[in-house]
C-alpha positions in Angstrom: -86.5 -66.7 -40.1 -90.0 -68.1 -39.8 -91.4 -65.7 -42.3 -88.7 -66.8 -44.8 -89.7 -70.4 -44.4 -93.3 -69.6 -44.8 -92.6 -67.7 -48.0 -90.6 -70.6 -49.3 -93.3 -73.1 -48.6 -95.9 -70.9 -50.2 -93.7 -70.5 -53.3 -93.2 -74.3 -53.4 -96.9 -74.9 -53.0 -97.8 -72.4 -55.8 -95.4 -74.1 -58.2 -96.6 -77.7 -57.4 -100.3 -77.0 -57.0 -101.4 -77.5 -60.6 -99.3 -80.7 -61.3 -100.6 -82.2 -58.0 -104.2 -81.4 -58.9 -103.7 -83.0 -62.4 -102.2 -86.2 -60.8 -105.1 -86.5 -58.3 -107.6 -85.9 -61.1 -105.9 -88.5 -63.2 -106.0 -91.1 -60.4 -109.7 -90.5 -59.7 -110.6 -90.7 -63.3 -108.6 -93.8 -63.7 -110.6 -95.5 -61.0 -113.8 -94.3 -62.6 -112.6 -95.6 -66.0 -111.8 -99.0 -64.5 -115.3 -99.2 -63.0 -116.9 -98.2 -66.3 -114.8 -100.6 -68.3 -116.1 -103.5 -66.2 -119.6 -102.8 -67.4 -119.1 -100.9 -70.7 -115.7 -102.2 -72.1 -114.9 -103.0 -75.7 -116.2 -106.5 -75.4 -119.4 -105.9 -73.5 -122.7 -106.8 -75.2 -124.1 -103.3 -74.5 -121.3 -101.7 -76.5 -119.6 -98.5 -75.7 -121.5 -95.8 -73.9 -121.1 -92.1 -74.2 -119.9 -91.8 -70.6 -117.2 -94.4 -71.2 -115.9 -92.6 -74.3 -116.0 -89.2 -72.5 -114.0 -90.5 -69.5 -111.5 -92.3 -71.9 -111.0 -89.1 -73.9 -110.4 -86.9 -70.7 -108.1 -89.6 -69.3 -106.1 -89.6 -72.5 -105.7 -85.8 -72.4 -104.7 -85.9 -68.8 -102.2 -88.6 -69.5 -100.6 -86.6 -72.3 -100.5 -83.5 -70.0 -98.9 -85.5 -67.2 -96.3 -87.1 -69.5 -95.4 -84.1 -71.6 -96.6 -80.8 -70.4 -96.0 -81.1 -66.6 -92.4 -82.3 -66.8 -91.6 -79.5 -69.3 -93.3 -76.9 -67.0 -91.4 -78.2 -64.0 -88.1 -78.2 -65.8 -88.7 -74.7 -67.0 -89.4 -73.5 -63.4 -86.3 -75.2 -62.1 -84.2 -73.5 -64.7 -85.7 -70.1 -64.1 -85.2 -70.6 -60.3 -81.6 -71.6 -60.8 -80.9 -68.6 -63.2 -82.6 -66.2 -60.8 -80.5 -67.5 -57.9 -77.3 -67.2 -59.9 -78.1 -63.7 -61.0 -79.0 -62.5 -57.5 -75.8 -64.0 -56.1 -73.8 -62.3 -58.9 -75.4 -59.0 -58.3 -74.7 -59.2 -54.5 -71.0 -59.9 -55.3 -70.9 -56.9 -57.7 -72.5 -54.6 -55.1 -70.0 -55.7 -52.4 -67.1 -55.1 -54.8 -68.5 -51.6 -55.6 -68.6 -50.8 -51.9 -65.1 -51.9 -51.4 -63.9 -49.9 -54.4 -65.7 -46.7 -53.2 -64.2 -47.2 -49.7 -60.7 -47.4 -51.2 -61.1 -44.3 -53.4 -62.7 -42.0 -50.7 -60.3 -40.8 -48.1 -61.5 -41.1 -44.6 -62.1 -38.0 -42.5 -60.5 -39.5 -39.3 
């Protein structure tokens, strides 16, 4: 039973690893962007710096990925897991029905 729980946790970790890394990256870059915007915001006398624009562009890409791509990917994985579960459950029921049918057809030797 412990091995089954470990496999389940590893499977869950594999499916959530990339979205969690994207969320952590987004939060770290958001803090960096806030710090940069205090010094190099739109209204600063120095104007926009290249670092500010680069962090803003990466942050925009990460935000779109977190709002569009990650939910679509997670929904896809949930649907695949549900369909796989239903197909496995159906195949087990078919196999047990075949065994019962074979037992009924074959005469017992005793």
